[in-house]
N, C-alpha and C positions, 0 to 999 in steps of 0.2 A: 679559431673561433668555431663553435659548434653551430650547425644549422638549427634554426628555431623550428620546433615541431608544434604544429597546432592540431588539436584534435578535430577529426572530421565527424561526419554524421554516423559513420560506421562505428566509431569508438563509443559514441553515446548510446547507440543501439545495443552494442555488446554489453555495456554496463547495465542498461535497462533490462536486457534479457537475463543477465546473471542475477540481478536483484529480484526479478520476477520468479526465477527458478528457486532462489532461496526462500521466497515467500510461499510458493507452492509446497516446497519441502517442509516448511515450518507448519503450514496448515494441515498437511497430511500426517505428520509424525507426532505432533504435540498432543498430549492428553489433557493438558491444563488449558482452561478456557482463555486465560490471559495470553498464553503462548500462541493460541490460534488467532487471537486478535492482533498480536504483533505480526503474524504472518500476513494477515489481510492488509495491515498498514504497509508492509514491504511491497505488496502487490500494487497498492495505490501509488506508492512513491515511484515504482518503476514506470507506471503510466505517466506520472508527472515528468519524469526525465525524458520520455519519448515526446510528450507534448512540447516541452521547451526546446528540445533538439530540432524537431520539425519546424517549429516557429522560427528558430534562429537560421536554419539552413534553407528555408523555403524562399524562393525568389518572388513568389506571387502571394505573399501574405496579405491579409486584410489589414488596413490601417497601419501600415508600417511595421508589421510583425508582432502585433500585440495579441493576435487571436490565440496563439498557443499559451501565452501567459494568462489569459483570461480562463482558458480551460483548466490550466494547472491551479489557478486560484480557486475555482469552483471545486476542483478535486480535493484540495487541501481543506476547504470548508466542509465538504461532505465527509472527509475522513475524521475531522474533529467531531462532527455531530455523531458519526457512527461510533466513535470511541466513547463518547459520553453516554450514549444510549446503551451500548453493549456492556460497558462497565456497570451501569445501573442494573441491568438484567443479571449480570454475574453476581453482583452483591445481593440482589434479591434472592437468587437461587441459593447462595451460600447461607443466607440468614434463615430462609424458610424451609429448606429441604434437609440435606444431609450434612451440613456444615463442611462441605467440600466443593471445590470447583473442578474436580476431575471429570472429564467428559464421559468416561466409561461408566461412572457410578450414578449418572443422572437418569435412572430408569423410572423414577416416579412420575416424570412428565408423560411417559407413554401410557400410563394406566388411567 
């Protein structure tokens, strides 16, 4: 019989750090505005993983360990709002300017 392995806080933090690094890499390397938004979503999801992990493994959590869950819920709501506003901005840029969402070609906003 194999010993049962349960993930510890370090495992969750490593997953969160990897997700954060992927999000930063996506934000830095993407030229497409939608790709940049996906990178921001990855960064917010890595923060959610950390909030929930600390809430689960904290021995002195507020109200029985619900504080991390509340933070993660707020972060999910903010991510949804950010996504809706950012996609509306990207669609307006596409429609009104160069018919592209390439970040390098959006020079008309500087003028």
